[in-house]
PLY file of the C-alpha trace (Angstrom):
ply
format ascii 1.0
element vertex 164
property float x
property float y
property float z
element edge 163
property int vertex1
property int vertex2
end_header
0.00 0.00 0.00
1.33 3.41 -0.92
0.98 6.53 1.19
-1.85 7.36 3.51
-5.14 5.56 3.99
-8.61 6.84 4.68
-11.23 4.24 5.39
-14.79 3.89 6.52
-18.04 5.42 5.42
-17.71 9.20 5.24
-20.50 11.76 5.02
-18.60 13.75 2.42
-16.74 10.97 0.61
-17.57 12.28 -2.87
-16.21 15.72 -1.97
-13.07 14.03 -0.66
-12.69 12.09 -3.91
-12.95 15.33 -5.89
-10.45 17.13 -3.63
-7.96 14.26 -3.92
-8.30 14.33 -7.70
-7.89 18.13 -7.84
-4.77 18.00 -5.66
-3.35 15.00 -7.58
-3.03 12.92 -4.40
-4.58 9.74 -5.79
-1.38 7.75 -5.21
-1.39 8.72 -1.50
-4.98 8.05 -0.44
-6.88 4.78 -0.37
-10.67 4.89 -0.09
-11.61 1.40 1.04
-15.19 1.87 2.16
-16.29 -0.24 5.10
-13.90 -3.09 5.93
-14.37 -6.38 7.75
-12.89 -6.22 11.24
-10.16 -8.77 10.44
-8.77 -6.50 7.69
-8.41 -3.43 9.92
-4.92 -4.26 11.29
-3.18 -3.93 7.93
-4.73 -0.51 7.35
-4.36 0.88 10.86
-0.74 -0.30 11.02
0.01 1.58 7.79
-1.15 4.91 9.22
1.18 7.37 10.90
-1.65 9.49 12.33
-5.22 8.50 13.18
-8.13 10.86 13.81
-10.90 10.56 16.36
-13.43 13.39 16.21
-16.26 13.69 18.71
-18.68 16.58 18.94
-18.46 18.74 22.04
-21.95 17.96 23.32
-23.47 15.34 25.59
-23.31 12.66 22.88
-19.61 13.27 22.23
-18.81 13.43 25.93
-20.32 10.08 26.87
-19.42 7.90 23.91
-16.21 6.27 22.86
-16.20 4.78 19.41
-14.23 1.61 18.79
-11.71 3.65 16.79
-9.83 5.25 19.69
-9.07 1.96 21.52
-8.07 0.28 18.24
-5.78 3.10 17.18
-4.07 3.05 20.58
-3.83 -0.76 20.66
-1.92 -0.60 17.38
0.42 2.02 18.82
-0.71 4.83 16.55
-0.45 8.55 17.19
-3.99 9.90 17.59
-5.28 13.40 17.06
-8.61 13.63 18.83
-11.06 16.26 19.89
-10.70 17.37 23.51
-13.93 15.60 24.51
-14.93 12.54 26.54
-12.63 9.51 26.83
-9.98 10.96 24.54
-9.62 13.91 26.90
-9.07 11.46 29.75
-6.65 8.98 28.14
-4.83 10.71 25.29
-2.45 13.21 26.92
1.10 11.98 26.36
0.33 9.60 23.48
-1.38 11.87 21.00
-2.83 15.32 20.64
-6.08 16.91 21.72
-7.69 19.64 19.65
-10.43 21.87 20.96
-13.85 21.41 19.37
-16.78 23.79 19.70
-20.31 22.44 19.71
-21.83 19.88 17.37
-20.10 21.06 14.17
-16.95 23.15 14.52
-16.12 24.92 11.26
-12.66 25.86 12.59
-11.66 22.28 13.41
-10.15 21.50 9.97
-7.79 24.49 10.25
-6.64 23.44 13.73
-6.14 19.90 12.44
-4.11 21.15 9.46
-1.90 23.21 11.78
-1.16 20.19 13.93
-0.39 18.03 10.90
2.10 20.68 9.74
3.71 20.54 13.17
4.04 16.75 12.88
5.72 17.12 9.49
8.22 19.51 11.07
8.68 17.36 14.20
8.10 13.71 13.18
9.66 12.46 16.43
6.34 13.33 18.09
4.89 10.27 16.33
7.03 7.89 18.42
4.31 6.86 20.87
3.79 3.18 20.05
4.65 1.66 23.45
2.90 4.38 25.43
-0.20 4.18 23.22
-0.41 0.40 23.66
-0.11 0.85 27.43
-2.98 3.36 27.40
-5.12 0.92 25.41
-4.37 -1.96 27.75
-4.87 0.09 30.91
-8.16 1.62 29.79
-9.86 -0.58 27.18
-8.78 -4.17 27.79
-11.89 -6.38 27.78
-11.06 -7.99 31.13
-10.76 -4.54 32.73
-14.00 -3.35 31.14
-15.78 -6.56 32.16
-14.73 -6.03 35.79
-16.01 -2.44 35.69
-19.37 -3.51 34.28
-19.64 -6.31 36.84
-19.09 -3.83 39.70
-21.75 -1.48 38.34
-24.25 -4.34 37.94
-23.53 -5.57 41.47
-24.02 -2.06 42.85
-27.30 -1.67 40.98
-28.49 -5.10 42.12
-27.59 -4.26 45.72
-29.48 -0.94 45.51
-32.49 -2.60 43.90
-32.54 -5.39 46.52
-32.72 -3.03 49.51
-36.03 -3.22 51.37
-38.29 -0.29 50.56
-39.59 1.70 53.44
0 1
1 2
2 3
3 4
4 5
5 6
6 7
7 8
8 9
9 10
10 11
11 12
12 13
13 14
14 15
15 16
16 17
17 18
18 19
19 20
20 21
21 22
22 23
23 24
24 25
25 26
26 27
27 28
28 29
29 30
30 31
31 32
32 33
33 34
34 35
35 36
36 37
37 38
38 39
39 40
40 41
41 42
42 43
43 44
44 45
45 46
46 47
47 48
48 49
49 50
50 51
51 52
52 53
53 54
54 55
55 56
56 57
57 58
58 59
59 60
60 61
61 62
62 63
63 64
64 65
65 66
66 67
67 68
68 69
69 70
70 71
71 72
72 73
73 74
74 75
75 76
76 77
77 78
78 79
79 80
80 81
81 82
82 83
83 84
84 85
85 86
86 87
87 88
88 89
89 90
90 91
91 92
92 93
93 94
94 95
95 96
96 97
97 98
98 99
99 100
100 101
101 102
102 103
103 104
104 105
105 106
106 107
107 108
108 109
109 110
110 111
111 112
112 113
113 114
114 115
115 116
116 117
117 118
118 119
119 120
120 121
121 122
122 123
123 124
124 125
125 126
126 127
127 128
128 129
129 130
130 131
131 132
132 133
133 134
134 135
135 136
136 137
137 138
138 139
139 140
140 141
141 142
142 143
143 144
144 145
145 146
146 147
147 148
148 149
149 150
150 151
151 152
152 153
153 154
154 155
155 156
156 157
157 158
158 159
159 160
160 161
161 162
162 163
């Protein structure tokens, strides 16, 4: 695979195709569409930088997509919005960008600025071991299972208390 990869279903994928064509970047971008889970490692491992964008509203604050844990588990440098789980786990292994509201029109410019910084200082991308540690310490299934079990036990205990 040559160059960078962009995968998944995108709201503006046709606009991206046109922009790539206009800028003559076709040899650097791969549009795969949706991929089976077992094919993700080869694409994620080929990326230098991964993006995780969440809106700065209640939805963005309480949800973590599967992307962030996967990117970290593969030791990738992540640029994420300063919202929710990313805000909690990403310092030191990636970069947080501010994001205003549901749709931040200034986000692409901030993202471009940080990408330019990474081109000037590529040593910042050397986060593989730290990123894997963050993934294991925050998103490992055994850890998450234990957390869920404690919450269920607490709820069961509260529900079982005699009323009165």
